[in-house]
C-alpha positions as CSV (number, residue, x, y, z in Angstrom):
1,M,-11.3,16.3,6.7
2,R,-9.6,18.3,4.0
3,I,-11.6,21.4,5.0
4,I,-10.9,21.0,8.7
5,M,-7.1,20.5,8.2
6,K,-6.9,23.4,5.8
7,K,-7.9,25.7,8.7
8,L,-5.2,24.2,10.8
9,I,-2.3,24.7,8.3
10,P,-0.8,27.6,10.3
11,I,-0.7,25.4,13.4
12,I,0.7,22.5,11.4
13,L,3.5,24.6,9.9
14,S,4.5,26.2,13.2
15,L,4.6,22.9,15.1
16,T,5.8,20.7,12.2
17,I,2.9,18.5,13.1
18,V,1.1,16.7,10.3
19,L,-2.5,16.1,10.6
20,T,-4.4,15.0,7.6
21,L,-6.7,17.3,6.0
22,S,-9.5,14.8,5.4
23,A,-13.0,15.3,6.8
24,C,-13.7,12.9,9.6
25,T,-17.1,11.5,9.9
26,S,-18.9,11.7,13.2
27,S,-19.3,7.9,13.5
28,Q,-16.8,5.1,13.6
29,P,-15.4,4.1,10.2
30,K,-16.6,0.7,9.2
31,A,-14.3,-1.8,7.6
32,P,-15.3,-2.3,4.0
33,A,-15.9,-5.7,2.4
34,E,-13.6,-6.5,-0.5
35,S,-16.4,-5.7,-2.8
36,E,-16.8,-2.3,-1.2
37,V,-13.1,-1.4,-1.7
38,T,-13.7,-1.7,-5.5
39,A,-17.1,-0.2,-5.5
40,E,-18.4,1.8,-8.4
41,S,-18.0,5.6,-8.5
42,D,-20.2,7.7,-6.4
43,A,-23.1,8.9,-8.4
44,T,-22.3,12.5,-7.5
45,A,-18.9,12.4,-9.1
46,V,-18.0,10.9,-12.5
47,S,-21.1,8.9,-13.0
48,E,-20.4,7.1,-16.3
49,T,-17.6,6.1,-18.6
50,P,-16.7,9.1,-20.8
51,T,-18.1,9.2,-24.3
52,E,-15.9,8.5,-27.4
53,A,-13.5,11.4,-27.9
54,S,-14.5,14.0,-30.5
55,K,-12.2,13.6,-33.5
56,E,-12.7,17.3,-34.3
57,N,-11.6,18.9,-31.0
58,G,-9.7,16.1,-29.2
59,T,-11.9,16.1,-26.1
60,R,-14.3,13.8,-24.4
61,T,-17.5,14.5,-22.5
62,V,-17.4,13.6,-18.9
63,S,-20.4,13.6,-16.5
64,T,-19.4,15.1,-13.2
65,V,-21.0,16.6,-10.0
66,M,-20.8,19.9,-11.8
67,G,-22.5,18.6,-14.9
68,D,-21.1,17.5,-18.3
69,I,-17.7,19.0,-19.1
70,E,-15.3,18.6,-22.0
71,I,-11.8,17.6,-21.1
72,P,-8.8,16.7,-23.3
73,V,-8.5,13.1,-24.6
74,N,-4.9,13.0,-23.4
75,P,-4.2,15.6,-20.7
76,Q,-0.6,16.6,-20.8
77,R,-0.4,19.3,-18.1
78,V,-2.5,18.6,-15.0
79,V,-2.8,20.9,-12.0
80,V,-4.1,19.4,-8.8
81,N,-5.7,20.8,-5.6
82,W,-5.1,18.2,-2.9
83,Y,-5.5,15.1,-5.0
84,I,-1.9,14.7,-6.1
85,G,-1.4,11.1,-5.0
86,D,-4.7,10.1,-6.6
87,T,-3.7,11.7,-9.9
88,L,-0.1,10.4,-10.0
89,A,-1.5,6.9,-9.5
90,T,-3.1,7.2,-12.9
91,G,0.2,8.1,-14.6
92,L,-0.8,11.6,-15.5
93,N,1.7,14.4,-15.7
94,V,1.2,16.8,-12.7
95,V,2.8,20.1,-13.5
96,G,1.6,21.8,-10.4
97,Y,0.0,21.0,-7.1
98,Y,-1.4,22.8,-4.1
99,G,-0.7,21.2,-0.8
100,W,2.0,20.3,1.7
101,M,5.2,18.4,0.7
102,Q,7.4,16.3,2.9
103,K,10.3,13.9,2.0
104,T,8.7,10.7,3.3
105,M,5.6,11.0,1.1
106,P,5.8,8.1,-1.4
107,F,5.7,10.4,-4.4
108,Y,8.1,13.0,-3.1
109,D,10.5,12.7,-6.1
110,Q,7.6,13.4,-8.4
111,M,6.5,16.4,-6.3
112,M,10.1,17.7,-6.6
113,T,9.9,17.7,-10.4
114,S,6.5,19.5,-10.3
115,T,5.7,23.0,-9.1
116,K,4.4,23.6,-5.6
117,I,1.6,26.3,-5.9
118,E,2.0,28.7,-3.0
119,N,-1.3,30.6,-3.6
120,W,-4.3,28.8,-5.0
121,E,-5.3,31.7,-7.2
122,Q,-6.1,32.1,-10.8
123,E,-3.0,33.9,-11.8
124,E,-0.6,31.4,-10.3
125,V,-2.5,28.4,-11.7
126,M,-2.7,30.0,-15.2
127,A,1.0,30.5,-15.3
128,L,1.5,26.7,-15.4
129,E,-0.6,26.5,-18.6
130,P,-2.7,23.5,-17.5
131,D,-5.0,21.6,-19.8
132,L,-6.9,20.1,-16.9
133,I,-7.4,21.0,-13.2
134,I,-8.4,18.3,-10.7
135,T,-9.9,19.4,-7.4
136,Y,-12.1,18.5,-4.4
137,S,-13.8,21.9,-4.3
138,K,-16.9,22.9,-6.1
139,E,-15.9,26.6,-5.7
140,D,-12.8,25.9,-7.9
141,F,-15.1,25.1,-10.8
142,D,-16.3,28.7,-11.1
143,T,-12.9,30.2,-10.2
144,F,-10.7,28.2,-12.7
145,S,-13.0,27.1,-15.5
146,Q,-11.7,30.0,-17.7
147,V,-8.2,28.7,-17.2
148,A,-8.8,25.0,-18.1
149,P,-11.5,22.3,-17.7
150,V,-12.1,21.6,-14.0
151,L,-12.8,18.1,-12.8
152,V,-14.4,18.2,-9.4
153,I,-14.4,15.0,-7.3
154,E,-16.1,15.3,-4.0
155,E,-14.4,14.0,-0.8
156,S,-17.2,11.6,-0.2
157,N,-15.4,9.5,-2.8
158,T,-12.6,7.7,-0.9
159,S,-9.4,6.4,-2.4
160,P,-8.8,4.2,-4.3
161,E,-12.1,5.2,-5.9
162,R,-10.9,8.7,-6.6
163,T,-8.1,7.2,-8.6
164,R,-10.6,5.2,-10.6
165,I,-12.7,8.2,-11.3
166,I,-9.7,10.2,-12.5
167,G,-8.7,7.2,-14.7
168,E,-12.1,6.9,-16.2
169,A,-12.3,10.7,-17.0
170,T,-8.9,11.0,-18.5
171,G,-8.5,7.7,-20.4
172,T,-5.9,6.3,-17.9
173,L,-8.1,3.7,-16.3
174,E,-5.9,0.8,-17.2
175,T,-3.0,2.4,-15.2
176,A,-5.3,3.3,-12.4
177,E,-6.6,-0.2,-12.1
178,K,-3.1,-1.7,-12.0
179,T,-2.2,0.6,-9.1
180,I,-5.5,-0.2,-7.3
181,T,-5.1,-4.0,-7.8
182,A,-1.6,-3.9,-6.4
183,F,-2.8,-2.2,-3.2
184,E,-5.8,-4.5,-2.8
185,T,-3.6,-7.6,-3.2
186,K,-1.3,-6.3,-0.5
187,L,-4.3,-5.3,1.7
188,K,-5.7,-8.8,1.5
189,D,-2.4,-10.3,2.7
190,A,-2.2,-7.8,5.5
191,K,-5.7,-8.7,6.7
192,E,-4.5,-12.3,7.2
193,M,-1.7,-11.0,9.4
194,F,-4.2,-9.2,11.6
195,N,-6.1,-12.4,12.0
196,N,-3.3,-14.2,13.7
197,E,-3.1,-14.8,17.4
198,A,-1.1,-11.6,18.2
199,F,-3.6,-9.2,16.7
200,K,-6.9,-10.9,16.4
201,G,-9.5,-9.2,18.6
202,K,-7.1,-6.5,19.8
203,T,-7.9,-2.8,19.9
204,F,-5.8,0.0,18.4
205,S,-5.5,3.7,19.3
206,I,-3.7,6.4,17.3
207,L,-2.5,9.1,19.7
208,E,-0.1,12.1,19.7
209,D,1.0,14.2,22.6
210,W,0.3,18.0,22.2
211,G,1.7,18.9,25.6
212,S,0.2,19.8,28.9
213,T,-0.7,23.5,28.1
214,G,-2.2,25.4,25.3
215,E,-5.3,25.3,23.1
216,W,-4.6,21.7,22.1
217,A,-3.3,20.4,25.4
218,G,-3.6,16.7,26.0
219,L,-3.3,13.6,23.9
220,S,-5.0,13.9,20.5
221,Y,-6.8,10.8,19.1
222,E,-7.4,10.2,15.4
223,T,-9.6,8.1,13.3
224,G,-8.9,9.2,9.7
225,S,-5.6,10.9,9.5
226,R,-2.2,9.6,10.7
227,G,-3.0,6.2,9.3
228,G,-6.5,6.0,10.6
229,T,-8.2,5.5,7.3
230,L,-5.9,2.5,6.6
231,L,-6.0,1.0,10.1
232,Y,-9.8,1.4,10.8
233,T,-11.5,1.6,7.4
234,Y,-9.4,-0.7,5.2
235,L,-7.8,-3.1,7.8
236,G,-11.0,-3.2,9.9
237,Q,-9.3,-2.8,13.3
238,Q,-11.3,-1.7,16.3
239,Y,-11.1,1.1,18.9
240,P,-10.9,0.4,22.6
241,V,-14.4,0.7,24.2
242,K,-13.7,4.0,25.9
243,L,-12.5,5.6,22.8
244,R,-15.4,4.3,20.8
245,E,-17.8,5.8,23.3
246,L,-16.0,9.2,23.1
247,I,-16.2,9.2,19.3
248,E,-19.9,8.3,19.3
249,T,-20.9,10.7,22.1
250,S,-18.9,13.7,20.8
251,G,-19.5,13.1,17.2
252,N,-15.8,13.8,16.5
253,G,-13.4,11.6,14.7
254,R,-10.5,13.5,16.2
255,G,-10.0,15.5,19.4
256,T,-7.9,15.8,22.5
257,I,-8.0,13.9,25.8
258,S,-6.7,15.4,29.0
259,Y,-3.6,13.9,30.6
260,E,-5.6,13.0,33.7
261,V,-7.8,10.5,31.9
262,A,-5.9,9.7,28.7
263,H,-4.7,6.3,30.0
264,E,-8.3,5.1,29.8
265,Y,-8.3,5.5,26.0
266,F,-5.2,3.4,25.2
267,G,-5.9,0.2,23.2
268,D,-4.0,-3.0,23.2
269,Y,-1.7,-1.5,20.6
270,I,-0.8,2.1,20.2
271,I,0.2,4.0,17.1
272,W,2.2,6.7,18.8
273,C,2.8,9.7,16.6
274,R,5.8,11.8,17.5
275,Q,6.4,15.4,16.9
276,E,9.6,16.3,15.1
277,G,12.2,18.0,17.5
278,T,10.1,17.6,20.7
279,E,9.8,15.1,23.5
280,S,6.5,13.8,24.9
281,E,5.7,15.1,28.3
282,Y,3.2,12.4,28.8
283,A,5.7,9.7,28.0
284,Q,7.8,11.0,30.9
285,S,5.0,10.7,33.4
286,D,4.7,7.9,36.0
287,I,1.3,6.8,34.6
288,W,2.9,6.1,31.2
289,K,4.8,3.0,32.5
290,S,1.6,1.6,34.1
291,I,-0.4,1.5,30.8
292,P,-0.7,-2.1,29.7
293,A,0.2,-1.4,26.1
294,V,3.4,0.4,27.2
295,A,4.3,-2.3,29.7
296,Q,3.9,-5.0,27.1
297,G,5.9,-3.1,24.5
298,H,2.9,-2.7,22.2
299,I,3.8,0.9,21.2
300,L,4.5,1.6,17.5
301,E,6.2,5.0,17.4
302,I,5.9,7.0,14.2
303,P,9.0,9.3,14.2
304,G,8.2,13.0,13.4
305,E,10.1,12.8,10.1
306,Y,7.6,10.1,8.9
307,Q,4.6,12.3,9.4
308,G,4.5,12.9,5.6
309,L,4.0,9.2,4.9
310,F,0.8,9.3,6.9
311,Y,-0.5,12.7,5.6
312,F,-2.5,11.7,2.6
313,D,-5.0,8.8,2.1
314,D,-4.7,8.3,-1.7
315,V,-4.0,4.8,-2.9
316,L,-0.2,5.4,-3.3
317,S,0.0,6.7,0.3
318,L,-2.2,3.8,1.6
319,D,0.0,1.3,-0.1
320,A,3.2,2.8,1.4
321,Q,1.6,3.1,4.9
322,L,0.6,-0.5,4.7
323,D,4.2,-1.6,4.1
324,Y,5.3,0.5,7.1
325,L,2.6,-0.7,9.5
326,V,2.9,-4.4,8.6
327,E,6.7,-4.4,9.1
328,A,6.6,-2.3,12.2
329,L,3.8,-4.2,13.9
330,N,5.5,-7.5,13.3
331,T,8.4,-6.3,15.4
332,L,6.1,-5.9,18.3
333,V,4.9,-9.5,18.3
334,D,6.0,-11.4,21.4
């Protein structure tokens, strides 16, 4: 997802539309059991607890997807490519990050006190004098290893597991686990809400209107970004049958649906993502009012200025998204 969205950054910036940059799988996300949410690290990432720190050089050996690397016992200046929320959740000091920033992100204040890296290049990263670089990209290992130790965590590791991996590698596991536990406790309570009469057995769609013309014309659907990871993977909610068939047939976790047939893909509840500064053409059409979810008032609108809240899928973002969704969905209950 990160790779796909990275290619769409120019479109995102020009339209002020936030899509997540996470790689969507070709199949429907499956709701994890409680034990899966706290599963052990993927074997291709940090595969074991770091060894005892070397008293001589103040480093610890960490086994990663790129092999064993030496990182500082107590990193003080961390630079991050994409994984800023996962890193902040461990309590580490992020002095620089590469990625988009928006005021409704739950760690916006921390981002403001850090440095936004405009060009992910060696010179700009080196200027921040990092003692650790955390990234999703294997390519970054060769590019930046001369600057500082590079901890590569593949995107196959979902959050909160990414936070746990970072905590294990940097000696901040206790803080990481406290953050994860707080989210999992809140998640458990939220699942009980989704089992009540109003939501049990209902289907959900995440949709956004891209207009009637242009390359992305139609309504876009989402399964990972814009709250999809939280809604489908962690809360275990289901797609409407038509949307499920489209995802399975196309192999795409995101895509667009033409205005002519879009009404067939609306679930019992709709997460309706708005674009900042624009009005939805589709919502002005005659067919809009005839859609059952619309007629019943089961539309949860996400204002354009809240797109940042639903941009990342780290544990801090998931936690904040959960608060928003639970409160907002409760207002839709008859």
